mmCIF file of the N, C-alpha and C atoms, coordinates in Angstrom:
data_MODEL
# 
_entry.id   MODEL 
# 
loop_
_atom_site.group_PDB 
_atom_site.id 
_atom_site.type_symbol 
_atom_site.label_atom_id 
_atom_site.label_alt_id 
_atom_site.label_comp_id 
_atom_site.label_asym_id 
_atom_site.label_entity_id 
_atom_site.label_seq_id 
_atom_site.pdbx_PDB_ins_code 
_atom_site.Cartn_x 
_atom_site.Cartn_y 
_atom_site.Cartn_z 
_atom_site.occupancy 
_atom_site.B_iso_or_equiv 
_atom_site.pdbx_formal_charge 
_atom_site.auth_seq_id 
_atom_site.auth_comp_id 
_atom_site.auth_asym_id 
_atom_site.auth_atom_id 
_atom_site.pdbx_PDB_model_num 
ATOM 1   N N  . MET A 1 1  ? 50.812 37.039 129.998 1.00 0.00 ? 1  MET A N  1 
ATOM 2   C CA . MET A 1 1  ? 49.921 36.648 131.060 1.00 0.00 ? 1  MET A CA 1 
ATOM 3   C C  . MET A 1 1  ? 48.645 37.472 131.040 1.00 0.00 ? 1  MET A C  1 
ATOM 4   N N  . SER A 1 2  ? 48.121 37.689 129.868 1.00 0.00 ? 2  SER A N  1 
ATOM 5   C CA . SER A 1 2  ? 46.905 38.477 129.788 1.00 0.00 ? 2  SER A CA 1 
ATOM 6   C C  . SER A 1 2  ? 45.699 37.724 130.325 1.00 0.00 ? 2  SER A C  1 
ATOM 7   N N  . LYS A 1 3  ? 45.715 36.430 130.154 1.00 0.00 ? 3  LYS A N  1 
ATOM 8   C CA . LYS A 1 3  ? 44.600 35.620 130.644 1.00 0.00 ? 3  LYS A CA 1 
ATOM 9   C C  . LYS A 1 3  ? 45.147 34.569 131.600 1.00 0.00 ? 3  LYS A C  1 
ATOM 10  N N  . GLN A 1 4  ? 44.659 34.583 132.836 1.00 0.00 ? 4  GLN A N  1 
ATOM 11  C CA . GLN A 1 4  ? 45.147 33.622 133.813 1.00 0.00 ? 4  GLN A CA 1 
ATOM 12  C C  . GLN A 1 4  ? 44.508 32.267 133.567 1.00 0.00 ? 4  GLN A C  1 
ATOM 13  N N  . ASP A 1 5  ? 45.317 31.212 133.727 1.00 0.00 ? 5  ASP A N  1 
ATOM 14  C CA . ASP A 1 5  ? 44.828 29.847 133.570 1.00 0.00 ? 5  ASP A CA 1 
ATOM 15  C C  . ASP A 1 5  ? 43.821 29.534 134.664 1.00 0.00 ? 5  ASP A C  1 
ATOM 16  N N  . GLU A 1 6  ? 42.793 28.813 134.274 1.00 0.00 ? 6  GLU A N  1 
ATOM 17  C CA . GLU A 1 6  ? 41.799 28.373 135.248 1.00 0.00 ? 6  GLU A CA 1 
ATOM 18  C C  . GLU A 1 6  ? 42.459 27.353 136.175 1.00 0.00 ? 6  GLU A C  1 
ATOM 19  N N  . GLY A 1 7  ? 42.301 27.540 137.456 1.00 0.00 ? 7  GLY A N  1 
ATOM 20  C CA . GLY A 1 7  ? 42.880 26.614 138.409 1.00 0.00 ? 7  GLY A CA 1 
ATOM 21  C C  . GLY A 1 7  ? 44.326 26.896 138.770 1.00 0.00 ? 7  GLY A C  1 
ATOM 22  N N  . PHE A 1 8  ? 44.943 27.857 138.122 1.00 0.00 ? 8  PHE A N  1 
ATOM 23  C CA . PHE A 1 8  ? 46.332 28.203 138.414 1.00 0.00 ? 8  PHE A CA 1 
ATOM 24  C C  . PHE A 1 8  ? 46.327 29.274 139.488 1.00 0.00 ? 8  PHE A C  1 
ATOM 25  N N  . ASP A 1 9  ? 46.834 28.952 140.648 1.00 0.00 ? 9  ASP A N  1 
ATOM 26  C CA . ASP A 1 9  ? 46.776 29.831 141.812 1.00 0.00 ? 9  ASP A CA 1 
ATOM 27  C C  . ASP A 1 9  ? 48.004 30.756 141.835 1.00 0.00 ? 9  ASP A C  1 
ATOM 28  N N  . TYR A 1 10 ? 47.918 31.865 141.107 1.00 0.00 ? 10 TYR A N  1 
ATOM 29  C CA . TYR A 1 10 ? 49.048 32.783 140.994 1.00 0.00 ? 10 TYR A CA 1 
ATOM 30  C C  . TYR A 1 10 ? 49.498 33.309 142.351 1.00 0.00 ? 10 TYR A C  1 
ATOM 31  N N  . HIS A 1 11 ? 48.557 33.670 143.194 1.00 0.00 ? 11 HIS A N  1 
ATOM 32  C CA . HIS A 1 11 ? 48.917 34.210 144.506 1.00 0.00 ? 11 HIS A CA 1 
ATOM 33  C C  . HIS A 1 11 ? 49.733 33.187 145.309 1.00 0.00 ? 11 HIS A C  1 
ATOM 34  N N  . ARG A 1 12 ? 49.260 31.956 145.323 1.00 0.00 ? 12 ARG A N  1 
ATOM 35  C CA . ARG A 1 12 ? 49.962 30.895 146.058 1.00 0.00 ? 12 ARG A CA 1 
ATOM 36  C C  . ARG A 1 12 ? 51.373 30.684 145.511 1.00 0.00 ? 12 ARG A C  1 
ATOM 37  N N  . TYR A 1 13 ? 51.497 30.614 144.166 1.00 0.00 ? 13 TYR A N  1 
ATOM 38  C CA . TYR A 1 13 ? 52.801 30.371 143.568 1.00 0.00 ? 13 TYR A CA 1 
ATOM 39  C C  . TYR A 1 13 ? 53.745 31.556 143.770 1.00 0.00 ? 13 TYR A C  1 
ATOM 40  N N  . ARG A 1 14 ? 53.224 32.768 143.719 1.00 0.00 ? 14 ARG A N  1 
ATOM 41  C CA . ARG A 1 14 ? 54.070 33.941 143.971 1.00 0.00 ? 14 ARG A CA 1 
ATOM 42  C C  . ARG A 1 14 ? 54.588 33.919 145.402 1.00 0.00 ? 14 ARG A C  1 
ATOM 43  N N  . THR A 1 15 ? 53.731 33.533 146.344 1.00 0.00 ? 15 THR A N  1 
ATOM 44  C CA . THR A 1 15 ? 54.145 33.445 147.749 1.00 0.00 ? 15 THR A CA 1 
ATOM 45  C C  . THR A 1 15 ? 55.210 32.368 147.923 1.00 0.00 ? 15 THR A C  1 
ATOM 46  N N  . LEU A 1 16 ? 54.983 31.209 147.324 1.00 0.00 ? 16 LEU A N  1 
ATOM 47  C CA . LEU A 1 16 ? 55.968 30.119 147.427 1.00 0.00 ? 16 LEU A CA 1 
ATOM 48  C C  . LEU A 1 16 ? 57.298 30.515 146.793 1.00 0.00 ? 16 LEU A C  1 
ATOM 49  N N  . LEU A 1 17 ? 57.223 31.213 145.671 1.00 0.00 ? 17 LEU A N  1 
ATOM 50  C CA . LEU A 1 17 ? 58.446 31.659 145.014 1.00 0.00 ? 17 LEU A CA 1 
ATOM 51  C C  . LEU A 1 17 ? 59.202 32.666 145.885 1.00 0.00 ? 17 LEU A C  1 
ATOM 52  N N  . ALA A 1 18 ? 58.484 33.572 146.501 1.00 0.00 ? 18 ALA A N  1 
ATOM 53  C CA . ALA A 1 18 ? 59.120 34.558 147.379 1.00 0.00 ? 18 ALA A CA 1 
ATOM 54  C C  . ALA A 1 18 ? 59.773 33.886 148.584 1.00 0.00 ? 18 ALA A C  1 
ATOM 55  N N  . GLU A 1 19 ? 59.180 32.781 149.028 1.00 0.00 ? 19 GLU A N  1 
ATOM 56  C CA . GLU A 1 19 ? 59.730 32.062 150.189 1.00 0.00 ? 19 GLU A CA 1 
ATOM 57  C C  . GLU A 1 19 ? 60.899 31.148 149.810 1.00 0.00 ? 19 GLU A C  1 
ATOM 58  N N  . ALA A 1 20 ? 61.085 30.912 148.538 1.00 0.00 ? 20 ALA A N  1 
ATOM 59  C CA . ALA A 1 20 ? 62.155 30.022 148.079 1.00 0.00 ? 20 ALA A CA 1 
ATOM 60  C C  . ALA A 1 20 ? 63.473 30.801 148.034 1.00 0.00 ? 20 ALA A C  1 
ATOM 61  N N  . VAL A 1 21 ? 64.140 30.872 149.163 1.00 0.00 ? 21 VAL A N  1 
ATOM 62  C CA . VAL A 1 21 ? 65.339 31.704 149.286 1.00 0.00 ? 21 VAL A CA 1 
ATOM 63  C C  . VAL A 1 21 ? 66.641 30.927 149.114 1.00 0.00 ? 21 VAL A C  1 
ATOM 64  N N  . ASP A 1 22 ? 66.577 29.604 149.148 1.00 0.00 ? 22 ASP A N  1 
ATOM 65  C CA . ASP A 1 22 ? 67.788 28.813 148.941 1.00 0.00 ? 22 ASP A CA 1 
ATOM 66  C C  . ASP A 1 22 ? 67.524 27.787 147.838 1.00 0.00 ? 22 ASP A C  1 
ATOM 67  N N  . GLU A 1 23 ? 68.584 27.129 147.423 1.00 0.00 ? 23 GLU A N  1 
ATOM 68  C CA . GLU A 1 23 ? 68.473 26.208 146.289 1.00 0.00 ? 23 GLU A CA 1 
ATOM 69  C C  . GLU A 1 23 ? 67.514 25.058 146.558 1.00 0.00 ? 23 GLU A C  1 
ATOM 70  N N  . SER A 1 24 ? 67.556 24.487 147.737 1.00 0.00 ? 24 SER A N  1 
ATOM 71  C CA . SER A 1 24 ? 66.684 23.343 148.018 1.00 0.00 ? 24 SER A CA 1 
ATOM 72  C C  . SER A 1 24 ? 65.206 23.744 147.999 1.00 0.00 ? 24 SER A C  1 
ATOM 73  N N  . SER A 1 25 ? 64.877 24.912 148.511 1.00 0.00 ? 25 SER A N  1 
ATOM 74  C CA . SER A 1 25 ? 63.471 25.340 148.477 1.00 0.00 ? 25 SER A CA 1 
ATOM 75  C C  . SER A 1 25 ? 63.046 25.725 147.063 1.00 0.00 ? 25 SER A C  1 
ATOM 76  N N  . ARG A 1 26 ? 63.963 26.266 146.263 1.00 0.00 ? 26 ARG A N  1 
ATOM 77  C CA . ARG A 1 26 ? 63.635 26.568 144.861 1.00 0.00 ? 26 ARG A CA 1 
ATOM 78  C C  . ARG A 1 26 ? 63.404 25.279 144.079 1.00 0.00 ? 26 ARG A C  1 
ATOM 79  N N  . LEU A 1 27 ? 64.229 24.273 144.331 1.00 0.00 ? 27 LEU A N  1 
ATOM 80  C CA . LEU A 1 27 ? 64.040 22.991 143.654 1.00 0.00 ? 27 LEU A CA 1 
ATOM 81  C C  . LEU A 1 27 ? 62.729 22.328 144.084 1.00 0.00 ? 27 LEU A C  1 
ATOM 82  N N  . ALA A 1 28 ? 62.382 22.452 145.355 1.00 0.00 ? 28 ALA A N  1 
ATOM 83  C CA . ALA A 1 28 ? 61.110 21.914 145.838 1.00 0.00 ? 28 ALA A CA 1 
ATOM 84  C C  . ALA A 1 28 ? 59.944 22.633 145.162 1.00 0.00 ? 28 ALA A C  1 
ATOM 85  N N  . PHE A 1 29 ? 60.071 23.943 144.977 1.00 0.00 ? 29 PHE A N  1 
ATOM 86  C CA . PHE A 1 29 ? 59.042 24.726 144.291 1.00 0.00 ? 29 PHE A CA 1 
ATOM 87  C C  . PHE A 1 29 ? 58.888 24.266 142.844 1.00 0.00 ? 29 PHE A C  1 
ATOM 88  N N  . ILE A 1 30 ? 60.007 24.061 142.166 1.00 0.00 ? 30 ILE A N  1 
ATOM 89  C CA . ILE A 1 30 ? 59.975 23.579 140.779 1.00 0.00 ? 30 ILE A CA 1 
ATOM 90  C C  . ILE A 1 30 ? 59.321 22.204 140.711 1.00 0.00 ? 30 ILE A C  1 
ATOM 91  N N  . ASP A 1 31 ? 59.673 21.310 141.629 1.00 0.00 ? 31 ASP A N  1 
ATOM 92  C CA . ASP A 1 31 ? 59.052 19.983 141.674 1.00 0.00 ? 31 ASP A CA 1 
ATOM 93  C C  . ASP A 1 31 ? 57.547 20.083 141.864 1.00 0.00 ? 31 ASP A C  1 
ATOM 94  N N  . LEU A 1 32 ? 57.114 20.993 142.726 1.00 0.00 ? 32 LEU A N  1 
ATOM 95  C CA . LEU A 1 32 ? 55.684 21.196 142.964 1.00 0.00 ? 32 LEU A CA 1 
ATOM 96  C C  . LEU A 1 32 ? 54.985 21.648 141.691 1.00 0.00 ? 32 LEU A C  1 
ATOM 97  N N  . LEU A 1 33 ? 55.579 22.603 140.983 1.00 0.00 ? 33 LEU A N  1 
ATOM 98  C CA . LEU A 1 33 ? 54.980 23.079 139.729 1.00 0.00 ? 33 LEU A CA 1 
ATOM 99  C C  . LEU A 1 33 ? 54.859 21.948 138.707 1.00 0.00 ? 33 LEU A C  1 
ATOM 100 N N  . ILE A 1 34 ? 55.906 21.148 138.594 1.00 0.00 ? 34 ILE A N  1 
ATOM 101 C CA . ILE A 1 34 ? 55.897 20.028 137.647 1.00 0.00 ? 34 ILE A CA 1 
ATOM 102 C C  . ILE A 1 34 ? 54.830 19.012 138.036 1.00 0.00 ? 34 ILE A C  1 
ATOM 103 N N  . GLU A 1 35 ? 54.772 18.678 139.313 1.00 0.00 ? 35 GLU A N  1 
ATOM 104 C CA . GLU A 1 35 ? 53.797 17.689 139.792 1.00 0.00 ? 35 GLU A CA 1 
ATOM 105 C C  . GLU A 1 35 ? 52.366 18.170 139.568 1.00 0.00 ? 35 GLU A C  1 
ATOM 106 N N  . GLU A 1 36 ? 52.094 19.422 139.877 1.00 0.00 ? 36 GLU A N  1 
ATOM 107 C CA . GLU A 1 36 ? 50.737 19.930 139.722 1.00 0.00 ? 36 GLU A CA 1 
ATOM 108 C C  . GLU A 1 36 ? 50.353 20.037 138.251 1.00 0.00 ? 36 GLU A C  1 
ATOM 109 N N  . ARG A 1 37 ? 51.283 20.396 137.393 1.00 0.00 ? 37 ARG A N  1 
ATOM 110 C CA . ARG A 1 37 ? 51.001 20.467 135.947 1.00 0.00 ? 37 ARG A CA 1 
ATOM 111 C C  . ARG A 1 37 ? 50.746 19.065 135.399 1.00 0.00 ? 37 ARG A C  1 
ATOM 112 N N  . ALA A 1 38 ? 51.509 18.091 135.861 1.00 0.00 ? 38 ALA A N  1 
ATOM 113 C CA . ALA A 1 38 ? 51.308 16.708 135.422 1.00 0.00 ? 38 ALA A CA 1 
ATOM 114 C C  . ALA A 1 38 ? 49.933 16.216 135.862 1.00 0.00 ? 38 ALA A C  1 
ATOM 115 N N  . ARG A 1 39 ? 49.526 16.576 137.060 1.00 0.00 ? 39 ARG A N  1 
ATOM 116 C CA . ARG A 1 39 ? 48.208 16.180 137.570 1.00 0.00 ? 39 ARG A CA 1 
ATOM 117 C C  . ARG A 1 39 ? 47.106 16.805 136.717 1.00 0.00 ? 39 ARG A C  1 
ATOM 118 N N  . GLU A 1 40 ? 47.282 18.071 136.320 1.00 0.00 ? 40 GLU A N  1 
ATOM 119 C CA . GLU A 1 40 ? 46.305 18.740 135.467 1.00 0.00 ? 40 GLU A CA 1 
ATOM 120 C C  . GLU A 1 40 ? 46.193 18.051 134.106 1.00 0.00 ? 40 GLU A C  1 
ATOM 121 N N  . ARG A 1 41 ? 47.339 17.690 133.544 1.00 0.00 ? 41 ARG A N  1 
ATOM 122 C CA . ARG A 1 41 ? 47.326 17.018 132.235 1.00 0.00 ? 41 ARG A CA 1 
ATOM 123 C C  . ARG A 1 41 ? 46.670 15.645 132.320 1.00 0.00 ? 41 ARG A C  1 
ATOM 124 N N  . LEU A 1 42 ? 46.935 14.914 133.390 1.00 0.00 ? 42 LEU A N  1 
ATOM 125 C CA . LEU A 1 42 ? 46.314 13.609 133.578 1.00 0.00 ? 42 LEU A CA 1 
ATOM 126 C C  . LEU A 1 42 ? 44.800 13.747 133.705 1.00 0.00 ? 42 LEU A C  1 
ATOM 127 N N  . LYS A 1 43 ? 44.363 14.741 134.442 1.00 0.00 ? 43 LYS A N  1 
ATOM 128 C CA . LYS A 1 43 ? 42.927 14.988 134.602 1.00 0.00 ? 43 LYS A CA 1 
ATOM 129 C C  . LYS A 1 43 ? 42.290 15.341 133.252 1.00 0.00 ? 43 LYS A C  1 
ATOM 130 N N  . ALA A 1 44 ? 42.954 16.186 132.474 1.00 0.00 ? 44 ALA A N  1 
ATOM 131 C CA . ALA A 1 44 ? 42.438 16.565 131.156 1.00 0.00 ? 44 ALA A CA 1 
ATOM 132 C C  . ALA A 1 44 ? 42.357 15.355 130.234 1.00 0.00 ? 44 ALA A C  1 
ATOM 133 N N  . HIS A 1 45 ? 43.373 14.503 130.280 1.00 0.00 ? 45 HIS A N  1 
ATOM 134 C CA . HIS A 1 45 ? 43.377 13.299 129.445 1.00 0.00 ? 45 HIS A CA 1 
ATOM 135 C C  . HIS A 1 45 ? 42.244 12.363 129.853 1.00 0.00 ? 45 HIS A C  1 
ATOM 136 N N  . SER A 1 46 ? 42.053 12.198 131.136 1.00 0.00 ? 46 SER A N  1 
ATOM 137 C CA . SER A 1 46 ? 40.990 11.340 131.650 1.00 0.00 ? 46 SER A CA 1 
ATOM 138 C C  . SER A 1 46 ? 39.621 11.860 131.227 1.00 0.00 ? 46 SER A C  1 
ATOM 139 N N  . THR A 1 47 ? 39.433 13.161 131.324 1.00 0.00 ? 47 THR A N  1 
ATOM 140 C CA . THR A 1 47 ? 38.172 13.774 130.909 1.00 0.00 ? 47 THR A CA 1 
ATOM 141 C C  . THR A 1 47 ? 37.947 13.570 129.420 1.00 0.00 ? 47 THR A C  1 
ATOM 142 N N  . SER A 1 48 ? 38.983 13.737 128.636 1.00 0.00 ? 48 SER A N  1 
ATOM 143 C CA . SER A 1 48 ? 38.884 13.547 127.192 1.00 0.00 ? 48 SER A CA 1 
ATOM 144 C C  . SER A 1 48 ? 38.491 12.113 126.846 1.00 0.00 ? 48 SER A C  1 
ATOM 145 N N  . GLU A 1 49 ? 39.117 11.150 127.511 1.00 0.00 ? 49 GLU A N  1 
ATOM 146 C CA . GLU A 1 49 ? 38.778 9.747  127.265 1.00 0.00 ? 49 GLU A CA 1 
ATOM 147 C C  . GLU A 1 49 ? 37.332 9.450  127.647 1.00 0.00 ? 49 GLU A C  1 
ATOM 148 N N  . ARG A 1 50 ? 36.905 9.992  128.787 1.00 0.00 ? 50 ARG A N  1 
ATOM 149 C CA . ARG A 1 50 ? 35.540 9.769  129.248 1.00 0.00 ? 50 ARG A CA 1 
ATOM 150 C C  . ARG A 1 50 ? 34.535 10.339 128.243 1.00 0.00 ? 50 ARG A C  1 
ATOM 151 N N  . LEU A 1 51 ? 34.808 11.519 127.711 1.00 0.00 ? 51 LEU A N  1 
ATOM 152 C CA . LEU A 1 51 ? 33.923 12.128 126.721 1.00 0.00 ? 51 LEU A CA 1 
ATOM 153 C C  . LEU A 1 51 ? 33.891 11.319 125.430 1.00 0.00 ? 51 LEU A C  1 
ATOM 154 N N  . ALA A 1 52 ? 35.030 10.784 125.026 1.00 0.00 ? 52 ALA A N  1 
ATOM 155 C CA . ALA A 1 52 ? 35.086 9.974  123.817 1.00 0.00 ? 52 ALA A CA 1 
ATOM 156 C C  . ALA A 1 52 ? 34.273 8.694  123.985 1.00 0.00 ? 52 ALA A C  1 
ATOM 157 N N  . ILE A 1 53 ? 34.368 8.071  125.138 1.00 0.00 ? 53 ILE A N  1 
ATOM 158 C CA . ILE A 1 53 ? 33.597 6.847  125.406 1.00 0.00 ? 53 ILE A CA 1 
ATOM 159 C C  . ILE A 1 53 ? 32.106 7.162  125.424 1.00 0.00 ? 53 ILE A C  1 
ATOM 160 N N  . THR A 1 54 ? 31.741 8.285  126.037 1.00 0.00 ? 54 THR A N  1 
ATOM 161 C CA . THR A 1 54 ? 30.338 8.684  126.081 1.00 0.00 ? 54 THR A CA 1 
ATOM 162 C C  . THR A 1 54 ? 29.813 8.946  124.671 1.00 0.00 ? 54 THR A C  1 
ATOM 163 N N  . ALA A 1 55 ? 30.596 9.658  123.865 1.00 0.00 ? 55 ALA A N  1 
ATOM 164 C CA . ALA A 1 55 ? 30.173 9.941  122.489 1.00 0.00 ? 55 ALA A CA 1 
ATOM 165 C C  . ALA A 1 55 ? 30.016 8.656  121.697 1.00 0.00 ? 55 ALA A C  1 
ATOM 166 N N  . LYS A 1 56 ? 30.921 7.712  121.876 1.00 0.00 ? 56 LYS A N  1 
ATOM 167 C CA . LYS A 1 56 ? 30.837 6.429  121.169 1.00 0.00 ? 56 LYS A CA 1 
ATOM 168 C C  . LYS A 1 56 ? 29.594 5.663  121.601 1.00 0.00 ? 56 LYS A C  1 
ATOM 169 N N  . THR A 1 57 ? 29.300 5.675  122.894 1.00 0.00 ? 57 THR A N  1 
ATOM 170 C CA . THR A 1 57 ? 28.121 4.985  123.412 1.00 0.00 ? 57 THR A CA 1 
ATOM 171 C C  . THR A 1 57 ? 26.852 5.602  122.865 1.00 0.00 ? 57 THR A C  1 
ATOM 172 N N  . VAL A 1 58 ? 26.773 6.930  122.882 1.00 0.00 ? 58 VAL A N  1 
ATOM 173 C CA . VAL A 1 58 ? 25.590 7.622  122.362 1.00 0.00 ? 58 VAL A CA 1 
ATOM 174 C C  . VAL A 1 58 ? 25.429 7.329  120.876 1.00 0.00 ? 58 VAL A C  1 
ATOM 175 N N  . ALA A 1 59 ? 26.525 7.352  120.130 1.00 0.00 ? 59 ALA A N  1 
ATOM 176 C CA . ALA A 1 59 ? 26.464 7.078  118.697 1.00 0.00 ? 59 ALA A CA 1 
ATOM 177 C C  . ALA A 1 59 ? 25.989 5.658  118.424 1.00 0.00 ? 59 ALA A C  1 
ATOM 178 N N  . SER A 1 60 ? 26.449 4.709  119.228 1.00 0.00 ? 60 SER A N  1 
ATOM 179 C CA . SER A 1 60 ? 26.020 3.320  119.000 1.00 0.00 ? 60 SER A CA 1 
ATOM 180 C C  . SER A 1 60 ? 24.552 3.138  119.356 1.00 0.00 ? 60 SER A C  1 
ATOM 181 N N  . ILE A 1 61 ? 24.092 3.813  120.392 1.00 0.00 ? 61 ILE A N  1 
ATOM 182 C CA . ILE A 1 61 ? 22.675 3.718  120.769 1.00 0.00 ? 61 ILE A CA 1 
ATOM 183 C C  . ILE A 1 61 ? 21.808 4.357  119.691 1.00 0.00 ? 61 ILE A C  1 
ATOM 184 N N  . LEU A 1 62 ? 22.187 5.522  119.241 1.00 0.00 ? 62 LEU A N  1 
ATOM 185 C CA . LEU A 1 62 ? 21.413 6.195  118.188 1.00 0.00 ? 62 LEU A CA 1 
ATOM 186 C C  . LEU A 1 62 ? 21.468 5.421  116.865 1.00 0.00 ? 62 LEU A C  1 
ATOM 187 N N  . GLY A 1 63 ? 22.595 4.795  116.603 1.00 0.00 ? 63 GLY A N  1 
ATOM 188 C CA . GLY A 1 63 ? 22.743 4.019  115.378 1.00 0.00 ? 63 GLY A CA 1 
ATOM 189 C C  . GLY A 1 63 ? 21.871 2.772  115.374 1.00 0.00 ? 63 GLY A C  1 
ATOM 190 N N  . THR A 1 64 ? 21.723 2.114  116.517 1.00 0.00 ? 64 THR A N  1 
ATOM 191 C CA . THR A 1 64 ? 20.902 0.906  116.568 1.00 0.00 ? 64 THR A CA 1 
ATOM 192 C C  . THR A 1 64 ? 19.424 1.225  116.701 1.00 0.00 ? 64 THR A C  1 
ATOM 193 N N  . SER A 1 65 ? 19.090 2.412  117.187 1.00 0.00 ? 65 SER A N  1 
ATOM 194 C CA . SER A 1 65 ? 17.669 2.750  117.349 1.00 0.00 ? 65 SER A CA 1 
ATOM 195 C C  . SER A 1 65 ? 17.028 3.132  116.027 1.00 0.00 ? 65 SER A C  1 
ATOM 196 N N  . ARG A 1 66 ? 17.797 3.402  115.011 1.00 0.00 ? 66 ARG A N  1 
ATOM 197 C CA . ARG A 1 66 ? 17.265 3.789  113.708 1.00 0.00 ? 66 ARG A CA 1 
ATOM 198 C C  . ARG A 1 66 ? 16.832 2.569  112.891 1.00 0.00 ? 66 ARG A C  1 
ATOM 199 N N  . ASN A 1 67 ? 17.312 1.400  113.242 1.00 0.00 ? 67 ASN A N  1 
ATOM 200 C CA . ASN A 1 67 ? 16.997 0.198  112.469 1.00 0.00 ? 67 ASN A CA 1 
ATOM 201 C C  . ASN A 1 67 ? 15.586 -0.267 112.677 1.00 0.00 ? 67 ASN A C  1 
# 
């Protein structure tokens, strides 16, 4: 853990973990971590697709302007 992930709220997760004193609250904490990580991955994928579409559009514009 030398470098903290951007957007990863260590303080919040440490507090939630400390409050997870029974099995149901620990499972809820695990579900929260999974859900938030899935949301981050979806956002990253969406950003990647948007950048790819933008690059393709720019390439097609530059390609047709040379003719």
